[in-house]
N, C-alpha and C positions, 0 to 999 in steps of 0.2 A: 273731761274738759281739755280742749286742745292747748298744748304748750306753746307759748309765744316764742317766736324766733328771737334769739338774743344777738344784738348787733353792737359792736364797739366802734366808735368814731374817734379818730386820732388826728388832731390838728392843733398847732400852737396858737391859733386864734380862737379864743373861747366863743366869740359870737358866731363863728362858722359852725362850731360843734353844736351850739345850742339850736341854731337854725336847722341843721340836719336832724338833730334829735326831735325837734318839733314836727318836721315834715313826716318822718318815719313813724313817730309815735301815733300819729293820726290813723295809720294803717294797722294799729294794734301790735306793733313790734316793741320788744323790750330793748330800749336804746340807752346806752351809757356812753360816756366819753372820757378821753384822756388828753392832756395837753402836751404830751411828749411821747416819744417811742419808749423811753425808760419807764414812764408811768404806765403806759399800755402793757408792757411786758409784766409788770407787777400785777396788774389786774387779770391778765391772761393766765398767770400762774395760779390764781384763785378761782377763776370762773371759766366756763367753756362757752365760746361764742360761735355761732353759725357763720357770721359774716363780719369781716373787718373792713372798715372804710378809712383809708389813711391818706393824708397829704404827702407830698413828695419832699418839698423844700421846708425843712424844719431845723431848728437849732439842735446841736448835738448830733444824734444819729439821724441821718436823712431817711426819707421814706423807702428808698430802694434797698438800703442796708437793712432796714427794719423788715421789709418784705422778705428778703432772703433769709433772715433769721426765723421769721414766723413760719415760712414754708418748710424750713428744716425741722423745727420743733413741733409745729402744729399743722401737718400737711393736709388735714381734712378741713381746716378753716378756709373758707372762700374769701378772697381779698379783692376789693375794688380800690384802685388808686385814683385820687383826684388832685388837680393842681391848677394854680393860676399861671404856671409857666409851662404850658403844654408844648411839647415838641415831638417830632417823629422819632427822635433818638430815644427819649425817655419812654415813649410808647412801646417801642420794640423791646427795650430792656425790661420794662415792667411786665409785659406779657410773657416774655421768655423766662423771667424769674418766677412766674407762677400766678401773677395777677389775672383774675378772670375778666376784669374790665378796667377801663381807663376813662375818666370823665374830666374834660377841661372845665375850669371855673371861668366865669360864673355859669351855673347850670340852673335849669328850672326844676321845680319839684318832681314833675313827671320824668325828667331825664335821670333823676336819682331813683325814683320808685321803680322804673321799668327794669333795670338790671337786677335790683334786689328781688323783684318778683320772678324774673327768669332764673336766677340762681336757685331760689327756694323750690322752683318747679322742676329743677334739673335740666333746664333747657340751654344753659351755657356751660361750656367745658373749658378746662385749662389747656394751655399749650403744653406740649411734651418736649422739654429740653434736656440735654444730657448734663450730667454732673460736670463734665469738662467745660461745656459751654458756660454754665453758671459760674464756675470758678474763674473763668477767663474774663468775665465781664467786669468792666470798670464802672463802679457804682459810687465812687467817692467824689465829694465836692461838686454836687449837682448844681449847675447854674451859679456857682460862687467861686471866685478865684482864691479864696482863703477861708479858714474857719475862725471861730471866735477866739481860740487860744492864740492864733497868730496875730490877730488884731490887738489883743491885750498885751502881747509881748512888746509891740512897738508903740502902744498908747498907754492905757491904763484900764483897770477893771470897769470903772464907771462908764467910760466911753464904749468899751466892747459890749456892755449890756444894752447900750442905747442903739446899737446898730440894727437896722431893720433888715428884711430879707433882700432888699435891693442894695444892701451895703451902705446905706445912707443913714447917719445917726438921726434919731428922732429926739428932739430936745423939748422937754416940758409939755408935750402934747398928751392930754388925758385921753384914754381910750373912749371912743364915742359912746359905747354902750353903757358907760358909767355916768353919762350926763343925763340931766332931768328930761330933756326933750328928745331922747333917743327912742324911736318907735321900733320895736322888735318886728312888727308885722311888715313894715317897709324896709327894715334893716338900715335905717338912716336917721339923721337928725331932722326933726320936723317942727317948724315953728307953729303950725296949726295944732299939732299934737300937744305942744306945750300950752297953747292958749285954751284948749278945751280941758285942761287939767289931767292930761295923760290918759284920757278915755276916748277912743275913736269909735263912736257907735256904728258908723257906716262900715268901718273895717271889721268890727266884731261880727256884724251881720253877714257880711260876704266872705270873711276871712281873707280879704285882699285889700291892699293899700289903695284907698280912693284916688290919691294923687297919681300913683303909678298907673292905675287903670285909665284915668282921664288922659294922661300923657300918651298912652298907647292908642286910645281912640283918636286923639288929635293927630298923632303921627300917621295913623292908618287913613285918615281923611285927606292927607296931603299926597301929592304926586311924589313917588319915591325916587326921583331923579337924583343924580349925583354930580355936583359941580366941582371938579378937581381944583379950580381956581380958589375955592374957599377952604381947601384942605389945610387944617392945622391939627396934626395928630398929637396925642399926648406923649408919644415917644419920639417926636420929631421937633427939634429946636429950630425949625425953619418953615417957610411958607412956600406956596406955589412958585412965586417969582424966583426965589432963591434956587429951588430945585431945577426949574427950567433954564436958569442962567448957566448952571453947571452941566446939566445932562442934555438939554435941548428938549423941545416940545414933544418929540416922539416918545421919550421915556415917560413924561408926565401924563400923556394921554392914556397910559395903561395903569395908572395908579388906582388902587381901590380905596375903600373907606378907611382901612387900617394903615395906609401909607406904604403898602407893598405894590411893586410893579409886576404885573403878570403879562408877559408877552404872549401873542398868539402861538399855539403849539408848533406850527410849521416854522415860524421864525426862531422859536426856542431851539428846535432841533438843528437848524442851520447854524445857529450860534455855537451850540455844543460841538458840532462837527468841526467848525473853524477853530475852536479853542483847543480841542484835542489834537488837531493836525499841526499845531504850532510847537508841539513838544520837541525839544532838541534831541538829536541822536545820543543815546546813552553809550557808555563804555561797552566794548565787546564782552559777551558772556562766554565763560570758559566752556569747553566741550563737556567736561564732567558735569557741570551744572545743568547744561541743556539735556544731557542724557538722563539725568535724574528727574528733571522737571517735566520732561516730555510725557511722563506717565500721568501727569496732572491734566486731565481732560476738562475742558470748559465749553459750554454751549452758550452763545450769546443770542438771545431772542430779542430782536430790535428791528422794527420795520423801516427805519431810516438808514439806508445803506451806508451813507457817509459816517454816521455815528458808529454803526456796527463794525465797519472796516477799521476805524480808528481804535476802537476797543480791542479788536483782534491784534492790531499792530503793537499796541502798548503791552499786552500780555504775552504775545509771541516773543517779544524782545527779552522777556524774562524766562523764556523756555517753556511756557505753557502751550499745550496743544489746544487750539481754539477752533471750534466749528461754529457756523453761523446759520441763523434762520431768520428770514424777513417776513414770513407769512405764517398765519395760524396753522395751515396744513403742513408746511415744512417743519414747523416746530413740533407738532404732534408726531410726525413721522420719525424725526430724529430722537425724540424722547422714547419712542417705542423701540427703536433699533439699538440704542446704546445707553448704557448706564453711566452717565456723566457724573463726575465728582461734584461739579458745580455748574449751576445755571444762573446767568445774569438775565433777568427778565424785565422787559419794559411792560408797563401795565396798559399802555395804549397801543394795541395791535389791531388793525382793521379786521372786522369780523369776529373779534373776541368779545364775549359777553362777560362783563365783570371780572371775576378772578378765575375764569374757566381754565386758563393754562396753568395757573398755580395749583388748582385742584387736580388737574391731570398729572402734574409732576408728582404730587403727594401720593396719588393713587397708584401710579405705575412705578415710580422710583422713590420710595419713602426715605431712602438713605441719601439721596442727592441734596447737597446744600444749595440754598437759593438766596440770591441777593437781588433785591428789587431796585431797578433803576427807573426813575420817573420824572417827568417834567410837571406832573400834577400831584405833588406831594400833599397828603392830607392826613389828619389824625385817624380818620376812619379806615383808610386803606392800609396805613401802617399797622393799626390794631388788628385788622382782619388777616393781613399777610403774615404777621408775627404769630397769630393763632394757628395758621396753617403751616408754620415751620420756617418762615424766612428768618435768616440770621442777621441780615443787615438791610438797610433801606437808604439808598443814595438819591439825593436830589440832583436834577440837571439844572445848569451845567455843572459837572464835577471835574476835578483835576485828574490828570494821569496818576498822580500819587494816591489819590483817594481810591481809585479803581484798584491799583496794585495792592494797597494796604488791606482793603476789604477782601480781596481775593486771597491774599496770603493768610489772613485770619481765618477765613472759611476753610482753607485746606488744612490748617493746623487743627481745627475742630474735627475735620473729617478723618484725620490720621488715626 
């Protein structure tokens, strides 16, 4: 008889744990859960798990601290991180710390099942990070300016316990899953579910919430156009007119459904070039510093000449020796000719397919540090480049200080 794969889910929200457990149990996995990192560590001391699925933002020990501890004590356990606060920063940190995958919430059952299947089939591998890189990583206070002890110090214990993950106290609100009309299938409060006595025959038959499915069909039948004048985002305490009054209509026309403005790529690069060019002249660098830093070789691969030149000027002022490449062919030639300590790599180079240049760097120069610079930041590219060895991931437009700090950190790791 084949042994079931054992999976441990860690999340401070019990309804999330139960839903993940329900999804994966249908595929005949042995799934249990813990409501904190400490509780999970107790269970892991008694049981052996093939896969650990953990939230990142949790009270007490956060998910990245937990991940670091798990990979140190149970290196063979494969870890998937999931979070409602997805960011390219935590993606890179999680993957470099040893997580095999990273899933933003909310996710579909298939989005959860797929990485589990790939892990058990041996088709997903972990990134290889040095002990120095892991130790240098800042993994404290993820997405929170303070911890519960600090809140309690200035308020009281009762208030601190009521603080949610968004740092807003929840007063007297019962958890929805404890209410009579809470439907686990739809993971929400449902008046119809209450009226039919807590038994949804249609849902039992299809294993899908009828109301959610009906809403999907209705939405699919409508034209999926987007009218920014009707935008009221949940994270935006203002409407279209207020945004336009402050920023002008040019900004508003690029707003997407989540309230983010995405400029066309050409315009974004021009803005970045202008921004970097405005940096004031720094104080002169001493000859000793220049002689020492000139050994620090950097290759900037960026097809926008203005951005490339400005990055070169910023780093050259600190004594770095900077070479440039503006085409795929030039980049490949320079990677072949010289072992650079650091490469700053733009992900959008004409003629480059996907992560072709990143893979070329890893193949030809495995010891070279890579920092990604991109105007098209995404969770997926952050995840994939971190797996391939990128130690940092910068969004455009970035400041001169951000470039300098990322470069300095990379050279410290390369030392």
